[in-house]
N, C-alpha and C positions, 0 to 999 in steps of 0.2 A: 326248382328255385327260379330259373329263367328258361326261356325257350332255347332249345339246342339249335346251334347254327352249324353251317358247314365248317367254319373255322374251329369251333370247340370240338366238333366231332373229329376233325383231322388232327387236332392237337392231342386229343385223347388217344387216338390210334397210334400216333407217333410215340407218345409216352409209353404205351404198352409194348410196342415193338422194341424200343430201346431197352426197356426193363427186361424183356424176354431175352434179348441178346446178352445183356449183363448176366442174367441167370445162367445161360448156357456156358458162358466163360467161367463162371464160378463153379459150376458142376464139373466142367472139364478139369479145372485146376485142383479141385478136391480129390477127384479120382476115387481111389479105394477108401479114402477118409470120409466119404459122404455118409451121413446118417440123418434120419429125420428127428432124432432125439437130441436134447440139449447136451447129454453126456457123450463125450467123445468115445469112439469105439476103442476096444482094448489096445490094439497095436497101431494106433493112428499116429500120424506126424502132424506137427503144426505147419500149416501152409501159409507162407508169407510172400509168395511170388505171384506173378500175373496180376489179376484184378485185386488180389488180396494185399498188394502193395499200396493200394489207394483206399480201401475200405475193409474193415474186419468182417463185415456181415453182408456181402453183396446179395446173397440169395434172399435174405430177409428184407433188405431194402428194395429188391426187385419186386417182391410180393406187394409191398406197400405202394410202389409206383404203379404196378399193374392195377391195383385196387383204385388208386387215385385216377388213373387213366379211364377206368370204367365210369367213375363218378363224373369226370369231365365230359364223357360221351353222353351220359344219361342226364346229368344236371338235376339230380333228385336228392331230396333230404334223406331218403332211404339209403342211397349209395354213399352219401356223405357219412351217415351214421356207421355204415359197414366199414368204410375206410378208416374212420377214427377208431372204431373198435378193434380192427385188425392191427392198426398201429400200436395200440395199447397192449394188446396180447403179445405182439412181437417184442415190444419193449421189455416186458417181463421175462419172456423167453430168452432174450439176449442177456439180461442180467443173470439169470440162472446159468446159462451156458458159459458165460465169462467166469463165473465162480469155478465151474468144472475145469475150464481151460487153464485158469490160473493155478489150480491145484495139480494138474497133470503136467504142464509144460513149464519148466523153470524160466524160460525166456519169454513167457507170454506177457508179463508186465512191461517188459522193455518194448515188445511189439505193440502193445496197447498204447504206450506213451508215444511211439513213433507214428502210428496210424490212428488218428483220433476217431474216425467214424467207421 
């Protein structure tokens, strides 16, 4: 789209680093509840502490931010398309996961209303 500058490169790297740290906190908080699938594992617990007090899906948002950071570094239509595509895929995965979480955990709707994103 436009020429990559030192500022855009640095901004992209900063976004990626912050998103990666956010992902590490999310993984730590989930612990044994971590699963790559939208359906929660059998004996899982609803995690609402740590980073999950501020956002319901920090790992998904981290992936989107990492993708956006790469776009900022590259400033290419191709990476913009990939970032938007990833965002749409994650949006659908979040919707599916939230149905499962709502069915499994009685207090998920309350948590969802308290933590908007």
